[in-house]
C-alpha positions in Angstrom: 45.0 -43.0 -15.6 43.4 -41.8 -12.4 46.2 -40.0 -10.9 45.4 -36.2 -12.4 42.9 -34.9 -10.5 40.5 -32.5 -13.2 38.9 -29.4 -10.7 35.2 -29.6 -11.4 33.1 -27.1 -13.5 30.5 -26.7 -11.9 29.6 -24.9 -7.8 28.6 -27.6 -5.5 31.6 -29.7 -6.1 34.5 -27.8 -4.3 37.2 -30.5 -4.1 38.3 -31.5 -7.2 37.1 -34.9 -8.6 38.8 -38.5 -9.0 36.4 -40.3 -11.2 36.8 -44.4 -11.3 35.0 -46.2 -12.8 32.2 -48.6 -12.1 30.0 -45.2 -9.3 27.4 -46.1 -8.9 24.5 -43.6 -10.8 22.5 -42.0 -8.5 19.1 -42.2 -9.3 16.3 -39.8 -9.9 13.5 -39.8 -7.1 14.1 -42.2 -4.5 12.0 -45.0 -5.0 10.6 -47.1 -1.9 11.3 -50.2 -4.3 14.7 -51.6 -4.0 16.0 -51.4 -7.8 19.6 -52.0 -9.5 21.4 -48.8 -10.4 23.3 -48.2 -13.9 26.9 -48.7 -13.5 29.7 -47.1 -16.7 31.6 -50.3 -17.2 35.2 -50.3 -19.4 35.1 -53.4 -20.5 38.0 -52.9 -22.9 41.0 -51.0 -21.7 44.1 -52.0 -24.4 45.6 -48.8 -22.6 46.3 -49.2 -18.2 49.2 -47.1 -18.3 49.6 -44.0 -20.2 53.9 -43.1 -21.6 54.7 -40.6 -21.4 55.4 -37.6 -24.0 52.6 -39.6 -26.5 49.1 -38.8 -27.7 46.6 -41.1 -25.2 43.2 -42.3 -26.7 40.6 -40.3 -25.0 37.9 -43.6 -23.2 35.4 -42.9 -23.2 32.9 -45.4 -20.7 29.2 -45.9 -21.8 27.0 -46.4 -20.3 25.7 -50.0 -20.0 21.4 -49.4 -20.0 19.7 -51.0 -17.0 16.3 -50.2 -17.2 14.1 -49.9 -13.8 10.9 -49.8 -13.0 9.2 -46.6 -12.4 6.4 -46.2 -9.7 3.0 -46.4 -11.5 0.9 -43.6 -10.3 -2.2 -44.5 -7.8 -5.1 -42.7 -8.2 -6.5 -40.3 -5.7 -10.3 -40.4 -4.6 -11.8 -36.9 -5.6 -14.7 -35.3 -5.3 -15.7 -35.2 -9.4 -18.6 -33.8 -11.6 -22.1 -35.2 -12.8 -22.9 -35.4 -15.0 -26.4 -34.6 -14.8 -29.0 -35.2 -18.3 -30.0 -31.4 -19.9 -33.1 -32.0 -22.1 -33.0 -32.0 -25.3 -35.1 -28.8 -27.7 -37.2 -30.8 -30.2 -38.1 -28.6 -32.9 -41.4 -27.3 -33.9 -42.3 -27.3 -37.4 -44.3 -23.9 -37.6 -46.8 -23.2 -40.3 -46.4 -19.4 -41.1 -43.5 -18.6 -43.4 -41.2 -16.0 -41.2 -40.7 -12.3 -43.1 -38.6 -11.8 -44.7 -35.9 -8.2 -44.8 -36.5 -6.2 -47.5 -33.6 -3.7 -47.9 -34.4 0.8 -47.3 -32.5 3.5 -48.4 -31.5 4.9 -45.7 -31.0 8.4 -45.3 -27.6 9.5 -46.0 -26.8 13.1 -44.7 -25.2 15.4 -47.4 -22.1 16.9 -46.9 -23.0 20.7 -46.9 -20.5 23.4 -47.5 -19.6 25.2 -43.9 -18.7 29.1 -44.3 -15.5 29.3 -44.0 -14.4 33.1 -41.7 -13.1 35.7 -44.9 -10.8 37.9 -43.2 -13.2 41.5 -42.8 -10.9 44.7 -44.7 -11.1 48.0 -42.3 -9.1 50.4 -42.9 -6.5 52.0 -41.4 -4.7 54.6 -41.2 -2.3 55.0 -43.9 0.0 58.4 -43.1 -1.2 60.6 -46.2 1.3 62.0 -49.3 3.0 65.4 -48.8 4.0 66.5 -52.6 8.1 67.0 -52.3 9.8 69.0 -55.3 11.7 67.0 -57.0 16.0 68.3 -56.8 17.8 67.4 -59.8 21.2 67.6 -58.4 23.2 67.5 -61.7 23.0 70.3 -63.8 21.2 69.0 -67.5 22.5 70.1 -71.0 26.4 70.8 -70.2 28.6 69.7 -73.3 30.9 66.8 -71.6 34.4 66.6 -73.5 34.9 63.0 -75.5 38.1 62.0 -75.7 39.6 61.8 -79.6 42.2 59.7 -80.1 45.2 60.8 -81.6 47.8 60.6 -83.8 51.5 60.6 -82.3 54.3 62.3 -84.5 56.8 59.8 -86.6 59.0 60.1 -84.4 58.0 58.9 -81.3 56.8 55.1 -82.4 59.4 52.7 -82.4 60.5 50.3 -85.4 60.3 46.7 -84.3 64.0 45.2 -85.7 64.1 41.5 -86.9 67.0 39.6 -86.6 68.0 41.9 -82.6 67.7 40.1 -80.0 
């Protein structure tokens, strides 16, 4: 059952790991007092010899919980602040009345319209127009021939005959 070694996926394990059971588990931190270490125990193994070409059952070892004492922190003598009693102020009753603030109107500045600069019209010298004679290049009141529809003689008209392809 432990004949095949699977390579370890962690970078700190260069060699393949073969992990038989009952291997002591290291403590998370060193302890000066000898403490029994928990062991992984596989109590029941129904299949000890693997049968080739069959689906093998997956056996997951369950750790047996063995309580181990944790070190008790030892207090270290360190300087600490000493509480000094402070005097507590006693309220003294005042016979006179306190003035109540009266709301007073606060002048709000009124917005005055600011003059917007307007562009000033500056006379620009323009070219003076010169009177030009109007030249008409088309003759006026000339008779224009108008086409008149004329009747064509009977001999030039076509007759449509029915039944002729």
